[in-house]
Backbone as XML, in Angstrom:
<?xml version="1.0"?>
<chain id="A" units="angstrom">
  <residue number="1" name="UNK">
    <atom name="N" x="14.031" y="-13.811" z="-23.402"/>
    <atom name="CA" x="13.111" y="-12.856" z="-22.812"/>
    <atom name="C" x="13.804" y="-11.507" z="-22.681"/>
  </residue>
  <residue number="2" name="UNK">
    <atom name="N" x="13.103" y="-10.448" z="-23.051"/>
    <atom name="CA" x="13.704" y="-9.126" z="-22.984"/>
    <atom name="C" x="13.554" y="-8.546" z="-21.586"/>
  </residue>
  <residue number="3" name="UNK">
    <atom name="N" x="14.445" y="-7.636" z="-21.264"/>
    <atom name="CA" x="14.416" y="-6.956" z="-19.986"/>
    <atom name="C" x="14.258" y="-5.465" z="-20.240"/>
  </residue>
  <residue number="4" name="UNK">
    <atom name="N" x="13.236" y="-4.865" z="-19.656"/>
    <atom name="CA" x="13.010" y="-3.437" z="-19.822"/>
    <atom name="C" x="13.944" y="-2.664" z="-18.902"/>
  </residue>
  <residue number="5" name="UNK">
    <atom name="N" x="14.352" y="-1.486" z="-19.348"/>
    <atom name="CA" x="15.278" y="-0.696" z="-18.539"/>
    <atom name="C" x="14.592" y="-0.091" z="-17.328"/>
  </residue>
  <residue number="6" name="UNK">
    <atom name="N" x="13.303" y="0.236" z="-17.437"/>
    <atom name="CA" x="12.540" y="0.741" z="-16.297"/>
    <atom name="C" x="11.383" y="-0.220" z="-16.062"/>
  </residue>
  <residue number="7" name="UNK">
    <atom name="N" x="11.251" y="-0.711" z="-14.829"/>
    <atom name="CA" x="10.216" y="-1.675" z="-14.485"/>
    <atom name="C" x="9.430" y="-1.169" z="-13.281"/>
  </residue>
  <residue number="8" name="UNK">
    <atom name="N" x="8.297" y="-1.790" z="-13.002"/>
    <atom name="CA" x="7.500" y="-1.370" z="-11.859"/>
    <atom name="C" x="8.276" y="-1.643" z="-10.568"/>
  </residue>
  <residue number="9" name="UNK">
    <atom name="N" x="8.195" y="-0.707" z="-9.639"/>
    <atom name="CA" x="8.925" y="-0.818" z="-8.380"/>
    <atom name="C" x="10.214" y="-0.025" z="-8.358"/>
  </residue>
  <residue number="10" name="UNK">
    <atom name="N" x="10.641" y="0.542" z="-9.498"/>
    <atom name="CA" x="11.886" y="1.311" z="-9.567"/>
    <atom name="C" x="11.692" y="2.729" z="-9.032"/>
  </residue>
  <residue number="11" name="UNK">
    <atom name="N" x="12.728" y="3.275" z="-8.425"/>
    <atom name="CA" x="12.743" y="4.663" z="-7.958"/>
    <atom name="C" x="13.197" y="5.531" z="-9.120"/>
  </residue>
  <residue number="12" name="UNK">
    <atom name="N" x="12.335" y="6.448" z="-9.591"/>
    <atom name="CA" x="12.642" y="7.256" z="-10.771"/>
    <atom name="C" x="12.423" y="8.738" z="-10.497"/>
  </residue>
  <residue number="13" name="UNK">
    <atom name="N" x="12.962" y="9.551" z="-11.404"/>
    <atom name="CA" x="12.758" y="10.993" z="-11.372"/>
    <atom name="C" x="12.275" y="11.418" z="-12.747"/>
  </residue>
  <residue number="14" name="UNK">
    <atom name="N" x="11.253" y="12.283" z="-12.783"/>
    <atom name="CA" x="10.746" y="12.815" z="-14.047"/>
    <atom name="C" x="11.724" y="13.883" z="-14.514"/>
  </residue>
  <residue number="15" name="UNK">
    <atom name="N" x="12.298" y="13.726" z="-15.726"/>
    <atom name="CA" x="13.343" y="14.642" z="-16.188"/>
    <atom name="C" x="12.841" y="15.671" z="-17.196"/>
  </residue>
  <residue number="16" name="UNK">
    <atom name="N" x="11.600" y="15.523" z="-17.689"/>
    <atom name="CA" x="11.053" y="16.544" z="-18.582"/>
    <atom name="C" x="9.532" y="16.493" z="-18.548"/>
  </residue>
  <residue number="17" name="UNK">
    <atom name="N" x="8.912" y="17.595" z="-18.937"/>
    <atom name="CA" x="7.459" y="17.672" z="-18.956"/>
    <atom name="C" x="6.924" y="18.532" z="-17.826"/>
  </residue>
  <residue number="18" name="UNK">
    <atom name="N" x="5.615" y="18.497" z="-17.651"/>
    <atom name="CA" x="4.929" y="19.331" z="-16.675"/>
    <atom name="C" x="5.333" y="19.003" z="-15.232"/>
  </residue>
  <residue number="19" name="UNK">
    <atom name="N" x="5.658" y="17.751" z="-14.963"/>
    <atom name="CA" x="5.980" y="17.319" z="-13.607"/>
    <atom name="C" x="7.471" y="17.077" z="-13.428"/>
  </residue>
  <residue number="20" name="UNK">
    <atom name="N" x="8.290" y="17.859" z="-14.120"/>
    <atom name="CA" x="9.748" y="17.726" z="-14.068"/>
    <atom name="C" x="10.240" y="17.888" z="-12.631"/>
  </residue>
  <residue number="21" name="UNK">
    <atom name="N" x="11.136" y="16.987" z="-12.204"/>
    <atom name="CA" x="11.706" y="17.051" z="-10.871"/>
    <atom name="C" x="10.999" y="16.179" z="-9.855"/>
  </residue>
  <residue number="22" name="UNK">
    <atom name="N" x="9.855" y="15.606" z="-10.210"/>
    <atom name="CA" x="9.115" y="14.762" z="-9.285"/>
    <atom name="C" x="9.813" y="13.411" z="-9.120"/>
  </residue>
  <residue number="23" name="UNK">
    <atom name="N" x="9.997" y="13.013" z="-7.876"/>
    <atom name="CA" x="10.622" y="11.717" z="-7.580"/>
    <atom name="C" x="9.547" y="10.787" z="-7.031"/>
  </residue>
  <residue number="24" name="UNK">
    <atom name="N" x="9.523" y="9.564" z="-7.536"/>
    <atom name="CA" x="8.530" y="8.600" z="-7.068"/>
    <atom name="C" x="8.877" y="7.194" z="-7.505"/>
  </residue>
  <residue number="25" name="UNK">
    <atom name="N" x="7.977" y="6.294" z="-7.213"/>
    <atom name="CA" x="8.168" y="4.889" z="-7.538"/>
    <atom name="C" x="7.215" y="4.525" z="-8.672"/>
  </residue>
  <residue number="26" name="UNK">
    <atom name="N" x="7.693" y="3.738" z="-9.623"/>
    <atom name="CA" x="6.860" y="3.303" z="-10.746"/>
    <atom name="C" x="5.861" y="2.284" z="-10.226"/>
  </residue>
  <residue number="27" name="UNK">
    <atom name="N" x="4.562" y="2.582" z="-10.413"/>
    <atom name="CA" x="3.524" y="1.677" z="-9.918"/>
    <atom name="C" x="3.034" y="0.716" z="-10.987"/>
  </residue>
  <residue number="28" name="UNK">
    <atom name="N" x="2.950" y="1.162" z="-12.232"/>
    <atom name="CA" x="2.532" y="0.262" z="-13.307"/>
    <atom name="C" x="3.077" y="0.760" z="-14.638"/>
  </residue>
  <residue number="29" name="UNK">
    <atom name="N" x="3.116" y="-0.156" z="-15.613"/>
    <atom name="CA" x="3.656" y="0.156" z="-16.932"/>
    <atom name="C" x="2.669" y="-0.328" z="-17.989"/>
  </residue>
  <residue number="30" name="UNK">
    <atom name="N" x="2.488" y="0.493" z="-19.029"/>
    <atom name="CA" x="1.632" y="0.136" z="-20.161"/>
    <atom name="C" x="2.490" y="0.108" z="-21.411"/>
  </residue>
  <residue number="31" name="UNK">
    <atom name="N" x="2.346" y="-0.953" z="-22.188"/>
    <atom name="CA" x="3.036" y="-1.068" z="-23.468"/>
    <atom name="C" x="1.960" y="-1.078" z="-24.543"/>
  </residue>
  <residue number="32" name="UNK">
    <atom name="N" x="1.992" y="-0.066" z="-25.450"/>
    <atom name="CA" x="0.965" y="0.069" z="-26.466"/>
    <atom name="C" x="1.610" y="0.067" z="-27.835"/>
  </residue>
  <residue number="33" name="UNK">
    <atom name="N" x="1.082" y="-0.742" z="-28.760"/>
    <atom name="CA" x="1.642" y="-0.792" z="-30.105"/>
    <atom name="C" x="0.711" y="-0.074" z="-31.067"/>
  </residue>
  <residue number="34" name="UNK">
    <atom name="N" x="1.309" y="0.675" z="-31.965"/>
    <atom name="CA" x="0.593" y="1.437" z="-32.971"/>
    <atom name="C" x="0.917" y="0.862" z="-34.346"/>
  </residue>
  <residue number="35" name="UNK">
    <atom name="N" x="0.299" y="1.433" z="-35.382"/>
    <atom name="CA" x="0.555" y="0.962" z="-36.739"/>
    <atom name="C" x="2.010" y="1.224" z="-37.126"/>
  </residue>
  <residue number="36" name="UNK">
    <atom name="N" x="2.479" y="0.511" z="-38.129"/>
    <atom name="CA" x="3.852" y="0.594" z="-38.630"/>
    <atom name="C" x="4.885" y="0.159" z="-37.597"/>
  </residue>
  <residue number="37" name="UNK">
    <atom name="N" x="4.505" y="-0.651" z="-36.640"/>
    <atom name="CA" x="5.456" y="-1.225" z="-35.693"/>
    <atom name="C" x="5.934" y="-0.311" z="-34.582"/>
  </residue>
  <residue number="38" name="UNK">
    <atom name="N" x="5.252" y="0.816" z="-34.356"/>
    <atom name="CA" x="5.653" y="1.741" z="-33.296"/>
    <atom name="C" x="5.124" y="1.223" z="-31.958"/>
  </residue>
  <residue number="39" name="UNK">
    <atom name="N" x="6.015" y="1.123" z="-30.981"/>
    <atom name="CA" x="5.633" y="0.684" z="-29.633"/>
    <atom name="C" x="5.982" y="1.799" z="-28.654"/>
  </residue>
  <residue number="40" name="UNK">
    <atom name="N" x="4.992" y="2.228" z="-27.876"/>
    <atom name="CA" x="5.215" y="3.266" z="-26.871"/>
    <atom name="C" x="5.037" y="2.656" z="-25.492"/>
  </residue>
  <residue number="41" name="UNK">
    <atom name="N" x="6.000" y="2.928" z="-24.622"/>
    <atom name="CA" x="5.954" y="2.418" z="-23.256"/>
    <atom name="C" x="5.767" y="3.606" z="-22.321"/>
  </residue>
  <residue number="42" name="UNK">
    <atom name="N" x="4.751" y="3.516" z="-21.472"/>
    <atom name="CA" x="4.443" y="4.587" z="-20.537"/>
    <atom name="C" x="4.364" y="4.010" z="-19.135"/>
  </residue>
  <residue number="43" name="UNK">
    <atom name="N" x="4.679" y="4.847" z="-18.134"/>
    <atom name="CA" x="4.713" y="4.382" z="-16.747"/>
    <atom name="C" x="3.944" y="5.344" z="-15.849"/>
  </residue>
  <residue number="44" name="UNK">
    <atom name="N" x="3.312" y="4.804" z="-14.825"/>
    <atom name="CA" x="2.636" y="5.602" z="-13.808"/>
    <atom name="C" x="3.581" y="5.735" z="-12.617"/>
  </residue>
  <residue number="45" name="UNK">
    <atom name="N" x="3.795" y="6.988" z="-12.171"/>
    <atom name="CA" x="4.703" y="7.263" z="-11.055"/>
    <atom name="C" x="3.857" y="7.650" z="-9.845"/>
  </residue>
  <residue number="46" name="UNK">
    <atom name="N" x="4.261" y="7.192" z="-8.657"/>
    <atom name="CA" x="3.439" y="7.343" z="-7.451"/>
    <atom name="C" x="3.187" y="8.796" z="-7.045"/>
  </residue>
  <residue number="47" name="UNK">
    <atom name="N" x="4.147" y="9.687" z="-7.144"/>
    <atom name="CA" x="3.963" y="11.060" z="-6.651"/>
    <atom name="C" x="3.448" y="12.035" z="-7.708"/>
  </residue>
  <residue number="48" name="UNK">
    <atom name="N" x="3.186" y="11.566" z="-8.908"/>
    <atom name="CA" x="2.603" y="12.421" z="-9.949"/>
    <atom name="C" x="1.094" y="12.429" z="-9.734"/>
  </residue>
  <residue number="49" name="UNK">
    <atom name="N" x="0.454" y="13.623" z="-9.737"/>
    <atom name="CA" x="-0.990" y="13.689" z="-9.481"/>
    <atom name="C" x="-1.795" y="12.879" z="-10.492"/>
  </residue>
  <residue number="50" name="UNK">
    <atom name="N" x="-2.916" y="12.332" z="-10.021"/>
    <atom name="CA" x="-3.772" y="11.524" z="-10.880"/>
    <atom name="C" x="-4.736" y="12.421" z="-11.662"/>
  </residue>
  <residue number="51" name="UNK">
    <atom name="N" x="-5.390" y="11.833" z="-12.667"/>
    <atom name="CA" x="-6.349" y="12.551" z="-13.509"/>
    <atom name="C" x="-7.753" y="12.241" z="-12.998"/>
  </residue>
  <residue number="52" name="UNK">
    <atom name="N" x="-8.614" y="13.263" z="-12.958"/>
    <atom name="CA" x="-10.005" y="13.060" z="-12.560"/>
    <atom name="C" x="-10.797" y="12.615" z="-13.782"/>
  </residue>
  <residue number="53" name="UNK">
    <atom name="N" x="-11.479" y="11.473" z="-13.667"/>
    <atom name="CA" x="-12.287" y="10.933" z="-14.742"/>
    <atom name="C" x="-13.749" y="10.997" z="-14.300"/>
  </residue>
  <residue number="54" name="UNK">
    <atom name="N" x="-14.560" y="11.841" z="-14.977"/>
    <atom name="CA" x="-15.945" y="12.056" z="-14.595"/>
    <atom name="C" x="-16.874" y="11.151" z="-15.392"/>
  </residue>
  <residue number="55" name="UNK">
    <atom name="N" x="-17.898" y="10.612" z="-14.713"/>
    <atom name="CA" x="-18.900" y="9.790" z="-15.372"/>
    <atom name="C" x="-20.264" y="10.423" z="-15.130"/>
  </residue>
  <residue number="56" name="UNK">
    <atom name="N" x="-21.003" y="10.612" z="-16.203"/>
    <atom name="CA" x="-22.300" y="11.251" z="-16.128"/>
    <atom name="C" x="-23.344" y="10.270" z="-15.588"/>
  </residue>
  <residue number="57" name="UNK">
    <atom name="N" x="-24.342" y="10.791" z="-14.848"/>
    <atom name="CA" x="-25.404" y="9.921" z="-14.348"/>
    <atom name="C" x="-26.293" y="9.487" z="-15.510"/>
  </residue>
  <residue number="58" name="UNK">
    <atom name="N" x="-26.786" y="8.251" z="-15.458"/>
    <atom name="CA" x="-27.607" y="7.716" z="-16.544"/>
    <atom name="C" x="-28.811" y="6.980" z="-15.994"/>
  </residue>
  <residue number="59" name="UNK">
    <atom name="N" x="-29.802" y="6.789" z="-16.871"/>
    <atom name="CA" x="-30.971" y="5.984" z="-16.557"/>
    <atom name="C" x="-31.041" y="4.888" z="-17.611"/>
  </residue>
  <residue number="60" name="UNK">
    <atom name="N" x="-30.905" y="3.631" z="-17.178"/>
    <atom name="CA" x="-30.951" y="2.501" z="-18.100"/>
    <atom name="C" x="-32.084" y="1.584" z="-17.660"/>
  </residue>
  <residue number="61" name="UNK">
    <atom name="N" x="-33.064" y="1.391" z="-18.534"/>
    <atom name="CA" x="-34.236" y="0.539" z="-18.299"/>
    <atom name="C" x="-34.931" y="0.908" z="-16.991"/>
  </residue>
  <residue number="62" name="UNK">
    <atom name="N" x="-35.077" y="2.212" z="-16.763"/>
    <atom name="CA" x="-35.794" y="2.698" z="-15.595"/>
    <atom name="C" x="-35.010" y="2.694" z="-14.298"/>
  </residue>
  <residue number="63" name="UNK">
    <atom name="N" x="-33.740" y="2.320" z="-14.342"/>
    <atom name="CA" x="-32.931" y="2.289" z="-13.124"/>
    <atom name="C" x="-31.907" y="3.419" z="-13.183"/>
  </residue>
  <residue number="64" name="UNK">
    <atom name="N" x="-31.808" y="4.179" z="-12.092"/>
    <atom name="CA" x="-30.874" y="5.310" z="-12.032"/>
    <atom name="C" x="-29.482" y="4.848" z="-11.624"/>
  </residue>
  <residue number="65" name="UNK">
    <atom name="N" x="-28.478" y="5.340" z="-12.342"/>
    <atom name="CA" x="-27.077" y="5.127" z="-11.987"/>
    <atom name="C" x="-26.464" y="6.498" z="-11.758"/>
  </residue>
  <residue number="66" name="UNK">
    <atom name="N" x="-26.031" y="6.808" z="-10.528"/>
    <atom name="CA" x="-25.521" y="8.145" z="-10.240"/>
    <atom name="C" x="-24.177" y="8.410" z="-10.915"/>
  </residue>
  <residue number="67" name="UNK">
    <atom name="N" x="-23.884" y="9.678" z="-11.100"/>
    <atom name="CA" x="-22.598" y="10.074" z="-11.660"/>
    <atom name="C" x="-21.492" y="9.885" z="-10.636"/>
  </residue>
  <residue number="68" name="UNK">
    <atom name="N" x="-20.262" y="9.873" z="-11.109"/>
    <atom name="CA" x="-19.150" y="9.677" z="-10.187"/>
    <atom name="C" x="-17.890" y="10.327" z="-10.724"/>
  </residue>
  <residue number="69" name="UNK">
    <atom name="N" x="-16.915" y="10.474" z="-9.836"/>
    <atom name="CA" x="-15.611" y="10.996" z="-10.211"/>
    <atom name="C" x="-14.571" y="9.980" z="-9.749"/>
  </residue>
  <residue number="70" name="UNK">
    <atom name="N" x="-13.793" y="9.457" z="-10.687"/>
    <atom name="CA" x="-12.766" y="8.474" z="-10.373"/>
    <atom name="C" x="-11.390" y="9.073" z="-10.597"/>
  </residue>
  <residue number="71" name="UNK">
    <atom name="N" x="-10.433" y="8.626" z="-9.811"/>
    <atom name="CA" x="-9.048" y="9.044" z="-9.992"/>
    <atom name="C" x="-8.332" y="7.984" z="-10.830"/>
  </residue>
  <residue number="72" name="UNK">
    <atom name="N" x="-7.732" y="8.413" z="-11.943"/>
    <atom name="CA" x="-7.061" y="7.506" z="-12.871"/>
    <atom name="C" x="-5.582" y="7.869" z="-12.913"/>
  </residue>
  <residue number="73" name="UNK">
    <atom name="N" x="-4.711" y="6.859" z="-12.994"/>
    <atom name="CA" x="-3.272" y="7.107" z="-13.055"/>
    <atom name="C" x="-2.911" y="7.945" z="-14.278"/>
  </residue>
  <residue number="74" name="UNK">
    <atom name="N" x="-1.939" y="8.838" z="-14.093"/>
    <atom name="CA" x="-1.396" y="9.632" z="-15.199"/>
    <atom name="C" x="-0.127" y="8.927" z="-15.662"/>
  </residue>
  <residue number="75" name="UNK">
    <atom name="N" x="-0.112" y="8.522" z="-16.924"/>
    <atom name="CA" x="1.025" y="7.785" z="-17.463"/>
    <atom name="C" x="1.990" y="8.726" z="-18.166"/>
  </residue>
  <residue number="76" name="UNK">
    <atom name="N" x="3.284" y="8.533" z="-17.912"/>
    <atom name="CA" x="4.362" y="9.360" z="-18.467"/>
    <atom name="C" x="5.216" y="8.472" z="-19.352"/>
  </residue>
  <residue number="77" name="UNK">
    <atom name="N" x="5.651" y="8.996" z="-20.496"/>
    <atom name="CA" x="6.496" y="8.231" z="-21.399"/>
    <atom name="C" x="7.807" y="7.873" z="-20.698"/>
  </residue>
  <residue number="78" name="UNK">
    <atom name="N" x="8.298" y="6.670" z="-20.955"/>
    <atom name="CA" x="9.498" y="6.173" z="-20.286"/>
    <atom name="C" x="10.723" y="7.010" z="-20.641"/>
  </residue>
  <residue number="79" name="UNK">
    <atom name="N" x="10.713" y="7.653" z="-21.815"/>
    <atom name="CA" x="11.850" y="8.489" z="-22.200"/>
    <atom name="C" x="11.971" y="9.726" z="-21.315"/>
  </residue>
  <residue number="80" name="UNK">
    <atom name="N" x="10.915" y="10.080" z="-20.607"/>
    <atom name="CA" x="10.935" y="11.237" z="-19.713"/>
    <atom name="C" x="11.263" y="10.855" z="-18.272"/>
  </residue>
  <residue number="81" name="UNK">
    <atom name="N" x="11.651" y="9.610" z="-18.036"/>
    <atom name="CA" x="11.987" y="9.130" z="-16.700"/>
    <atom name="C" x="13.440" y="8.681" z="-16.655"/>
  </residue>
  <residue number="82" name="UNK">
    <atom name="N" x="14.056" y="8.843" z="-15.487"/>
    <atom name="CA" x="15.425" y="8.386" z="-15.298"/>
    <atom name="C" x="15.529" y="7.705" z="-13.940"/>
  </residue>
  <residue number="83" name="UNK">
    <atom name="N" x="16.284" y="6.604" z="-13.888"/>
    <atom name="CA" x="16.462" y="5.859" z="-12.650"/>
    <atom name="C" x="17.342" y="6.621" z="-11.672"/>
  </residue>
  <residue number="84" name="UNK">
    <atom name="N" x="17.120" y="6.410" z="-10.381"/>
    <atom name="CA" x="17.913" y="7.045" z="-9.336"/>
    <atom name="C" x="18.805" y="6.014" z="-8.661"/>
  </residue>
  <residue number="85" name="UNK">
    <atom name="N" x="20.009" y="6.453" z="-8.291"/>
    <atom name="CA" x="20.909" y="5.600" z="-7.527"/>
    <atom name="C" x="20.505" y="5.651" z="-6.058"/>
  </residue>
  <residue number="86" name="UNK">
    <atom name="N" x="21.220" y="4.943" z="-5.199"/>
    <atom name="CA" x="20.885" y="4.926" z="-3.774"/>
    <atom name="C" x="21.102" y="6.290" z="-3.112"/>
  </residue>
  <residue number="87" name="UNK">
    <atom name="N" x="22.030" y="7.102" z="-3.671"/>
    <atom name="CA" x="22.247" y="8.447" z="-3.114"/>
    <atom name="C" x="21.519" y="9.519" z="-3.935"/>
  </residue>
  <residue number="88" name="UNK">
    <atom name="N" x="20.405" y="9.145" z="-4.605"/>
    <atom name="CA" x="19.495" y="10.032" z="-5.328"/>
    <atom name="C" x="20.168" y="10.823" z="-6.451"/>
  </residue>
  <residue number="89" name="UNK">
    <atom name="N" x="21.049" y="10.187" z="-7.215"/>
    <atom name="CA" x="21.630" y="10.782" z="-8.411"/>
    <atom name="C" x="21.098" y="10.041" z="-9.626"/>
  </residue>
  <residue number="90" name="UNK">
    <atom name="N" x="20.927" y="10.766" z="-10.736"/>
    <atom name="CA" x="20.410" y="10.161" z="-11.956"/>
    <atom name="C" x="21.442" y="9.242" z="-12.579"/>
  </residue>
  <residue number="91" name="UNK">
    <atom name="N" x="20.982" y="8.148" z="-13.164"/>
    <atom name="CA" x="21.878" y="7.202" z="-13.813"/>
    <atom name="C" x="21.155" y="6.499" z="-14.954"/>
  </residue>
  <residue number="92" name="UNK">
    <atom name="N" x="21.904" y="6.176" z="-16.003"/>
    <atom name="CA" x="21.365" y="5.378" z="-17.089"/>
    <atom name="C" x="21.481" y="3.908" z="-16.703"/>
  </residue>
  <residue number="93" name="UNK">
    <atom name="N" x="20.788" y="3.062" z="-17.451"/>
    <atom name="CA" x="20.768" y="1.638" z="-17.152"/>
    <atom name="C" x="21.395" y="0.865" z="-18.302"/>
  </residue>
  <residue number="94" name="UNK">
    <atom name="N" x="22.206" y="-0.122" z="-17.949"/>
    <atom name="CA" x="22.818" y="-0.999" z="-18.935"/>
    <atom name="C" x="22.324" y="-2.411" z="-18.646"/>
  </residue>
  <residue number="95" name="UNK">
    <atom name="N" x="21.971" y="-3.143" z="-19.695"/>
    <atom name="CA" x="21.531" y="-4.520" z="-19.526"/>
    <atom name="C" x="22.706" y="-5.426" z="-19.855"/>
  </residue>
  <residue number="96" name="UNK">
    <atom name="N" x="23.135" y="-6.212" z="-18.872"/>
    <atom name="CA" x="24.271" y="-7.100" z="-19.083"/>
    <atom name="C" x="23.853" y="-8.540" z="-18.787"/>
  </residue>
  <residue number="97" name="UNK">
    <atom name="N" x="24.621" y="-9.471" z="-19.295"/>
    <atom name="CA" x="24.336" y="-10.882" z="-19.101"/>
    <atom name="C" x="25.344" y="-11.431" z="-18.097"/>
  </residue>
  <residue number="98" name="UNK">
    <atom name="N" x="24.845" y="-12.043" z="-17.018"/>
    <atom name="CA" x="25.747" y="-12.586" z="-15.991"/>
    <atom name="C" x="26.255" y="-13.969" z="-16.403"/>
  </residue>
  <residue number="99" name="UNK">
    <atom name="N" x="27.036" y="-14.603" z="-15.524"/>
    <atom name="CA" x="27.659" y="-15.883" z="-15.866"/>
    <atom name="C" x="26.648" y="-17.014" z="-16.039"/>
  </residue>
  <residue number="100" name="UNK">
    <atom name="N" x="25.439" y="-16.868" z="-15.495"/>
    <atom name="CA" x="24.405" y="-17.894" z="-15.659"/>
    <atom name="C" x="23.610" y="-17.714" z="-16.948"/>
  </residue>
  <residue number="101" name="UNK">
    <atom name="N" x="23.921" y="-16.647" z="-17.706"/>
    <atom name="CA" x="23.187" y="-16.380" z="-18.940"/>
    <atom name="C" x="21.900" y="-15.607" z="-18.716"/>
  </residue>
  <residue number="102" name="UNK">
    <atom name="N" x="21.731" y="-15.035" z="-17.523"/>
    <atom name="CA" x="20.538" y="-14.280" z="-17.181"/>
    <atom name="C" x="20.786" y="-12.794" z="-17.398"/>
  </residue>
  <residue number="103" name="UNK">
    <atom name="N" x="19.772" y="-12.080" z="-17.921"/>
    <atom name="CA" x="19.909" y="-10.648" z="-18.130"/>
    <atom name="C" x="19.691" y="-9.914" z="-16.818"/>
  </residue>
  <residue number="104" name="UNK">
    <atom name="N" x="20.575" y="-8.948" z="-16.532"/>
    <atom name="CA" x="20.450" y="-8.142" z="-15.325"/>
    <atom name="C" x="20.581" y="-6.680" z="-15.696"/>
  </residue>
  <residue number="105" name="UNK">
    <atom name="N" x="19.993" y="-5.827" z="-14.869"/>
    <atom name="CA" x="20.097" y="-4.381" z="-15.077"/>
    <atom name="C" x="21.174" y="-3.828" z="-14.161"/>
  </residue>
  <residue number="106" name="UNK">
    <atom name="N" x="22.046" y="-2.987" z="-14.728"/>
    <atom name="CA" x="23.166" y="-2.412" z="-13.980"/>
    <atom name="C" x="23.138" y="-0.902" z="-14.178"/>
  </residue>
  <residue number="107" name="UNK">
    <atom name="N" x="23.320" y="-0.147" z="-13.086"/>
    <atom name="CA" x="23.422" y="1.314" z="-13.192"/>
    <atom name="C" x="24.783" y="1.673" z="-13.775"/>
  </residue>
  <residue number="108" name="UNK">
    <atom name="N" x="24.793" y="2.521" z="-14.801"/>
    <atom name="CA" x="26.053" y="2.867" z="-15.454"/>
    <atom name="C" x="26.932" y="3.737" z="-14.566"/>
  </residue>
  <residue number="109" name="UNK">
    <atom name="N" x="26.332" y="4.589" z="-13.765"/>
    <atom name="CA" x="27.103" y="5.525" z="-12.950"/>
    <atom name="C" x="27.861" y="4.837" z="-11.820"/>
  </residue>
  <residue number="110" name="UNK">
    <atom name="N" x="27.201" y="3.889" z="-11.147"/>
    <atom name="CA" x="27.819" y="3.250" z="-9.990"/>
    <atom name="C" x="28.228" y="1.801" z="-10.234"/>
  </residue>
  <residue number="111" name="UNK">
    <atom name="N" x="27.626" y="1.149" z="-11.210"/>
    <atom name="CA" x="27.921" y="-0.256" z="-11.464"/>
    <atom name="C" x="27.136" y="-1.206" z="-10.579"/>
  </residue>
  <residue number="112" name="UNK">
    <atom name="N" x="26.194" y="-0.695" z="-9.793"/>
    <atom name="CA" x="25.386" y="-1.537" z="-8.913"/>
    <atom name="C" x="24.259" y="-2.203" z="-9.689"/>
  </residue>
  <residue number="113" name="UNK">
    <atom name="N" x="23.837" y="-3.367" z="-9.207"/>
    <atom name="CA" x="22.686" y="-4.044" z="-9.788"/>
    <atom name="C" x="21.419" y="-3.328" z="-9.360"/>
  </residue>
  <residue number="114" name="UNK">
    <atom name="N" x="20.440" y="-3.261" z="-10.261"/>
    <atom name="CA" x="19.146" y="-2.683" z="-9.930"/>
    <atom name="C" x="18.277" y="-3.811" z="-9.395"/>
  </residue>
  <residue number="115" name="UNK">
    <atom name="N" x="17.864" y="-3.683" z="-8.156"/>
    <atom name="CA" x="17.058" y="-4.703" z="-7.500"/>
    <atom name="C" x="15.599" y="-4.288" z="-7.598"/>
  </residue>
  <residue number="116" name="UNK">
    <atom name="N" x="14.775" y="-5.190" z="-8.127"/>
    <atom name="CA" x="13.360" y="-4.903" z="-8.286"/>
    <atom name="C" x="12.663" y="-4.996" z="-6.939"/>
  </residue>
  <residue number="117" name="UNK">
    <atom name="N" x="11.893" y="-3.940" z="-6.610"/>
    <atom name="CA" x="11.151" y="-3.927" z="-5.360"/>
    <atom name="C" x="9.712" y="-4.321" z="-5.640"/>
  </residue>
  <residue number="118" name="UNK">
    <atom name="N" x="9.125" y="-5.077" z="-4.728"/>
    <atom name="CA" x="7.760" y="-5.540" z="-4.900"/>
    <atom name="C" x="6.810" y="-4.484" z="-4.355"/>
  </residue>
  <residue number="119" name="UNK">
    <atom name="N" x="5.814" y="-4.135" z="-5.162"/>
    <atom name="CA" x="4.824" y="-3.139" z="-4.765"/>
    <atom name="C" x="3.595" y="-3.869" z="-4.240"/>
  </residue>
  <residue number="120" name="UNK">
    <atom name="N" x="3.171" y="-3.478" z="-3.042"/>
    <atom name="CA" x="1.954" y="-4.056" z="-2.489"/>
    <atom name="C" x="0.793" y="-3.163" z="-2.870"/>
  </residue>
  <residue number="121" name="UNK">
    <atom name="N" x="-0.243" y="-3.781" z="-3.438"/>
    <atom name="CA" x="-1.423" y="-3.018" z="-3.830"/>
    <atom name="C" x="-2.277" y="-2.772" z="-2.599"/>
  </residue>
  <residue number="122" name="UNK">
    <atom name="N" x="-2.663" y="-1.514" z="-2.387"/>
    <atom name="CA" x="-3.469" y="-1.138" z="-1.229"/>
    <atom name="C" x="-4.928" y="-1.135" z="-1.654"/>
  </residue>
  <residue number="123" name="UNK">
    <atom name="N" x="-5.778" y="-1.793" z="-0.872"/>
    <atom name="CA" x="-7.204" y="-1.799" z="-1.177"/>
    <atom name="C" x="-7.771" y="-0.431" z="-0.859"/>
  </residue>
  <residue number="124" name="UNK">
    <atom name="N" x="-8.695" y="0.022" z="-1.713"/>
    <atom name="CA" x="-9.309" y="1.324" z="-1.473"/>
    <atom name="C" x="-10.302" y="1.210" z="-0.316"/>
  </residue>
  <residue number="125" name="UNK">
    <atom name="N" x="-10.662" y="2.347" z="0.263"/>
    <atom name="CA" x="-11.573" y="2.377" z="1.396"/>
    <atom name="C" x="-12.963" y="1.918" z="1.003"/>
  </residue>
  <residue number="126" name="UNK">
    <atom name="N" x="-13.370" y="2.181" z="-0.252"/>
    <atom name="CA" x="-14.692" y="1.797" z="-0.701"/>
    <atom name="C" x="-14.843" y="0.275" z="-0.709"/>
  </residue>
  <residue number="127" name="UNK">
    <atom name="N" x="-13.815" y="-0.446" z="-1.121"/>
    <atom name="CA" x="-13.878" y="-1.902" z="-1.178"/>
    <atom name="C" x="-13.839" y="-2.527" z="0.211"/>
  </residue>
  <residue number="128" name="UNK">
    <atom name="N" x="-13.156" y="-1.901" z="1.170"/>
    <atom name="CA" x="-13.029" y="-2.485" z="2.508"/>
    <atom name="C" x="-14.309" y="-2.314" z="3.333"/>
  </residue>
  <residue number="129" name="UNK">
    <atom name="N" x="-15.143" y="-1.307" z="3.001"/>
    <atom name="CA" x="-16.375" y="-1.079" z="3.739"/>
    <atom name="C" x="-17.474" y="-2.067" z="3.357"/>
  </residue>
  <residue number="130" name="UNK">
    <atom name="N" x="-17.348" y="-2.702" z="2.200"/>
    <atom name="CA" x="-18.402" y="-3.627" z="1.730"/>
    <atom name="C" x="-18.271" y="-4.974" z="2.360"/>
  </residue>
</chain>
């Protein structure tokens, strides 16, 4: 089984692009494959602003469906993200195999293990009112 260098729950900093310098936690990751074997991995970071997705109002079989505006995660390419150490310094990640034969992620700068944090999904207010 492969181990990704950046996973959900990691503390990262955006190192290039429009939101350069933003520090946040990775909330989700998308892996998309294209033709000719190209695979792009993108991640959603918590403090990066979301995208507004507008839906037009429609009438289907005489029933009205109102328009709406939804907030959608903005995904950033993993190459534009860098992991942070405990003292908020940038570090690369090395994947090493421990004595049990298990793959682990290690920060190159400090040599510490990267511990995956569990993200709790928060229910939106709209779902809790129903």
